[in-house]
C-alpha positions as CSV (number, residue, x, y, z in Angstrom):
1,T,-15.5,16.6,18.6
2,V,-13.0,13.7,18.3
3,E,-11.3,14.8,21.5
4,V,-14.6,15.1,23.3
5,I,-15.7,11.6,22.2
6,I,-12.5,10.1,23.5
7,K,-12.6,12.0,26.8
8,T,-16.2,10.9,27.5
9,N,-15.3,7.3,26.9
10,G,-17.2,7.2,23.7
11,I,-14.3,5.3,22.1
12,V,-14.7,2.6,24.7
13,A,-18.3,2.1,23.8
14,L,-17.4,1.9,20.1
15,V,-14.6,-0.7,20.7
16,E,-17.0,-2.8,22.7
17,L,-19.6,-2.7,19.9
18,A,-17.0,-3.5,17.3
19,A,-16.0,-6.5,19.4
20,S,-19.3,-7.9,20.6
21,G,-22.2,-6.0,19.2
22,T,-24.7,-7.3,16.6
23,D,-23.5,-7.5,13.0
24,G,-25.0,-4.1,12.2
25,Q,-23.5,-2.5,15.4
26,K,-20.1,-4.0,14.5
27,E,-20.1,-2.5,11.0
28,E,-21.2,0.9,12.2
29,A,-18.7,0.9,15.1
30,A,-15.9,0.0,12.7
31,G,-16.9,2.9,10.5
32,A,-17.1,5.3,13.4
33,L,-13.6,4.3,14.6
34,G,-12.3,5.0,11.1
35,K,-13.9,8.4,11.1
36,L,-12.4,9.2,14.5
37,A,-9.0,8.2,13.3
38,Y,-9.5,10.2,10.1
39,N,-10.6,13.4,11.9
40,A,-8.1,13.2,14.8
41,D,-5.8,16.1,14.4
42,T,-2.9,14.9,16.4
43,S,-0.9,11.6,16.7
44,E,-1.8,11.6,20.4
45,L,-5.5,11.3,19.7
46,V,-4.8,8.4,17.2
47,L,-2.6,6.8,19.9
48,A,-5.6,7.1,22.3
49,L,-7.7,5.1,19.9
50,V,-5.0,2.4,19.7
51,K,-4.6,2.3,23.5
52,A,-8.3,1.9,23.9
53,G,-8.1,-1.5,22.2
54,S,-9.5,-0.6,18.8
55,I,-7.0,-2.6,16.8
56,E,-8.0,-6.1,18.0
57,P,-11.7,-6.0,17.1
58,L,-11.0,-4.2,13.8
59,V,-8.5,-6.9,12.8
60,E,-10.9,-9.6,13.8
61,L,-13.6,-8.0,11.6
62,A,-11.2,-7.8,8.7
63,R,-10.4,-11.4,9.2
64,S,-13.9,-13.0,9.6
65,G,-16.6,-10.4,9.5
66,T,-19.3,-9.8,6.9
67,D,-18.4,-8.1,3.7
68,G,-19.6,-4.8,5.0
69,Q,-17.6,-5.2,8.3
70,K,-14.5,-6.2,6.4
71,E,-14.7,-3.1,4.2
72,R,-15.3,-0.7,7.2
73,A,-12.6,-2.4,9.2
74,A,-10.0,-2.2,6.5
75,W,-10.8,1.4,5.9
76,A,-10.5,2.1,9.7
77,L,-7.2,0.3,9.9
78,A,-5.9,2.4,7.1
79,K,-6.8,5.6,9.0
80,L,-5.2,4.3,12.2
81,A,-2.0,3.3,10.4
82,R,-1.4,6.6,8.7
83,R,-0.2,8.3,11.9
84,G,2.8,6.0,12.5
85,N,1.2,3.4,14.8
86,Q,2.2,0.6,12.5
87,V,3.9,-1.7,15.0
88,A,0.5,-2.4,16.7
89,F,-0.6,-4.3,13.5
90,V,2.3,-6.6,13.0
91,K,1.2,-9.6,15.1
92,R,-2.3,-10.0,13.8
93,G,-3.2,-7.4,11.3
94,I,-1.1,-8.0,8.2
95,E,-2.3,-11.6,7.4
96,P,-6.1,-10.7,7.1
97,L,-5.2,-7.6,5.1
98,V,-3.2,-9.6,2.7
99,A,-6.2,-12.1,2.4
100,L,-8.5,-9.2,1.6
101,A,-6.1,-7.9,-1.0
102,R,-6.1,-11.4,-2.6
103,S,-9.8,-12.3,-2.5
104,G,-11.9,-9.5,-1.1
105,T,-14.4,-7.3,-2.9
106,D,-13.0,-4.4,-5.0
107,E,-13.5,-2.0,-2.1
108,Q,-11.9,-4.4,0.4
109,K,-8.9,-4.9,-1.9
110,E,-8.4,-1.1,-2.3
111,H,-8.7,-0.4,1.4
112,A,-6.5,-3.4,2.3
113,A,-3.8,-2.2,-0.1
114,W,-4.1,1.3,1.3
115,T,-3.6,0.0,4.8
116,L,-0.7,-2.2,3.8
117,G,0.9,0.8,2.1
118,N,0.8,2.8,5.3
119,L,2.2,-0.2,7.2
120,A,5.0,-0.8,4.7
121,Q,6.8,2.4,5.8
122,N,8.0,0.2,8.7
123,A,10.8,-2.3,7.9
124,D,9.3,-5.0,10.2
125,N,6.0,-4.7,8.6
126,Q,7.5,-5.0,5.1
127,A,8.9,-8.4,6.2
128,A,5.6,-9.4,7.6
129,I,3.8,-8.5,4.4
130,V,6.2,-10.7,2.4
131,K,6.0,-13.5,4.9
132,A,2.1,-13.4,4.6
133,G,2.4,-14.0,0.9
134,G,1.5,-10.4,0.0
135,I,3.7,-9.8,-3.0
136,E,1.7,-12.0,-5.5
137,P,-1.8,-10.5,-4.8
138,L,-0.3,-7.0,-4.9
139,V,1.3,-7.6,-8.3
140,E,-2.0,-9.0,-9.5
141,L,-3.8,-5.8,-8.5
142,A,-1.1,-3.7,-10.1
143,T,-1.7,-5.7,-13.3
144,S,-5.5,-6.0,-13.5
145,G,-7.0,-4.0,-10.6
146,T,-9.1,-0.9,-10.7
147,D,-7.4,2.5,-11.0
148,G,-7.9,3.0,-7.2
149,Q,-6.4,-0.4,-6.4
150,K,-3.4,0.2,-8.8
151,Q,-2.7,3.5,-7.2
152,Q,-2.6,2.1,-3.7
153,V,-0.6,-0.9,-4.8
154,I,2.2,0.9,-6.6
155,W,2.5,3.2,-3.6
156,L,3.0,0.1,-1.5
157,L,5.4,-1.6,-4.0
158,R,7.5,1.5,-3.9
159,F,8.2,1.0,-0.2
160,L,8.7,-2.8,-0.5
161,A,11.2,-2.2,-3.4
162,C,13.5,-0.3,-1.1
163,N,14.9,-3.6,0.2
164,G,17.1,-5.9,-1.7
165,D,15.4,-9.3,-1.0
166,K,12.0,-7.7,-1.5
167,Q,13.2,-6.2,-4.8
168,E,13.9,-9.8,-6.0
169,A,10.5,-11.1,-4.7
170,I,8.7,-8.4,-6.6
171,A,10.6,-9.2,-9.8
172,R,10.0,-13.0,-9.4
173,A,6.2,-12.3,-9.0
174,G,6.2,-10.5,-12.3
175,G,6.0,-7.0,-10.8
176,V,8.3,-5.2,-13.3
177,E,5.9,-5.5,-16.2
178,P,2.8,-3.9,-14.6
179,L,5.0,-1.1,-13.2
180,V,6.4,-0.4,-16.7
181,A,2.8,-0.5,-18.1
182,L,1.6,2.0,-15.5
183,A,4.6,4.3,-16.2
184,M,3.6,4.2,-19.8
185,S,-0.2,4.7,-19.7
186,G,-1.3,5.2,-16.1
187,T,-2.7,8.4,-14.6
188,D,-0.2,11.1,-13.7
189,E,0.0,10.0,-10.1
190,Q,0.3,6.3,-11.2
191,R,3.1,7.2,-13.6
192,Q,5.0,9.1,-10.9
193,C,4.6,6.3,-8.3
194,A,5.5,3.6,-10.9
195,A,8.7,5.5,-11.8
196,A,9.5,5.7,-8.1
197,A,9.0,2.0,-7.7
198,L,11.1,1.2,-10.8
199,L,13.8,3.5,-9.4
200,N,14.1,1.4,-6.3
201,L,13.9,-1.9,-8.3
202,A,16.7,-0.5,-10.6
203,N,19.2,-0.7,-7.8
204,N,19.4,-4.4,-8.5
205,A,21.4,-5.5,-11.7
206,D,19.0,-8.3,-12.5
207,N,16.0,-6.0,-12.2
208,Q,17.7,-3.4,-14.5
209,E,17.7,-6.1,-17.2
210,S,14.1,-7.0,-16.5
211,I,13.1,-3.3,-16.8
212,V,14.8,-3.1,-20.2
213,K,13.2,-6.4,-21.4
214,A,9.8,-5.2,-20.3
215,G,10.1,-2.2,-22.6
216,G,10.8,0.2,-19.7
217,I,13.1,2.6,-21.6
218,E,10.5,4.1,-23.8
219,P,8.0,5.2,-21.2
220,L,10.8,6.5,-18.9
221,V,12.2,8.6,-21.8
222,V,8.7,9.9,-22.4
223,L,8.3,10.9,-18.7
224,A,11.8,12.4,-18.7
225,T,10.9,14.5,-21.8
226,S,7.3,15.6,-21.2
227,G,6.2,14.5,-17.8
228,T,5.5,16.5,-14.7
229,N,8.5,17.7,-12.7
230,G,8.2,14.8,-10.3
231,Q,7.9,12.3,-13.1
232,K,10.9,13.8,-14.9
233,E,13.1,13.6,-11.8
234,R,12.3,10.0,-11.1
235,A,12.5,8.9,-14.7
236,A,15.9,10.6,-15.1
237,W,17.1,8.8,-12.0
238,V,16.0,5.4,-13.2
239,L,17.6,6.0,-16.6
240,G,20.8,6.9,-14.8
241,N,20.8,3.6,-13.0
242,L,20.0,1.7,-16.1
243,A,22.8,3.5,-17.9
244,N,25.4,1.5,-15.9
245,D,25.1,-1.2,-18.6
246,A,26.7,-0.5,-22.0
247,D,24.0,-2.3,-23.9
248,T,21.3,-0.3,-22.2
249,V,23.1,2.9,-22.9
250,E,22.7,2.1,-26.6
251,V,19.0,1.5,-26.2
252,I,18.5,4.7,-24.3
253,I,20.3,6.7,-27.0
254,K,18.4,5.1,-29.9
């Protein structure tokens, strides 16, 4: 059905409604574009959505639409970003998504974090997220957000933590403490993603010290002892990085 809609220029009509329809039409068109991206079974079909000009009106709705439009637009952008068309977002999409992560409704924050997590698999987009001031609101969501927000954010922080300067930015914003807390008492998926993020952060000597000071050894040992296979692997890897310091070795042993 997605392919038929695209071939019959249905996508063009939806893009036009998202750009210049009534408020209700814009919201429904944004939702329809998201559903098309979600149900598209090939990257080529998603690319057709991008080439039809869907990004621009969705970004504008995420920036200045009604609450309903922002929520639908952020959700649609997440679906479009999941197929690797991230570069199309860099110039205009990241800033409004960071704004939604900072001050949107709960649903907008979760969808924005989800979209940013898809975009963060691209190095240029990682830099754009940091430049837009994205680290602080993401750390805040990891600290006090809903379970859904936390899950999306730690997935995103895992990618950002792959890079040295971004590792430092996450630590400066207080990102180590909520990751340790989620490794200790989050859901299974949150624990595994938190351990993966801590693994990347632990490549930095200063962050290794921060992880220890935040009480990270105990939850990592618990995960390495009784976690799932994925949790055990990541926790053991983090502990191995932390064991480069003699004082930390003593803490791990005790």
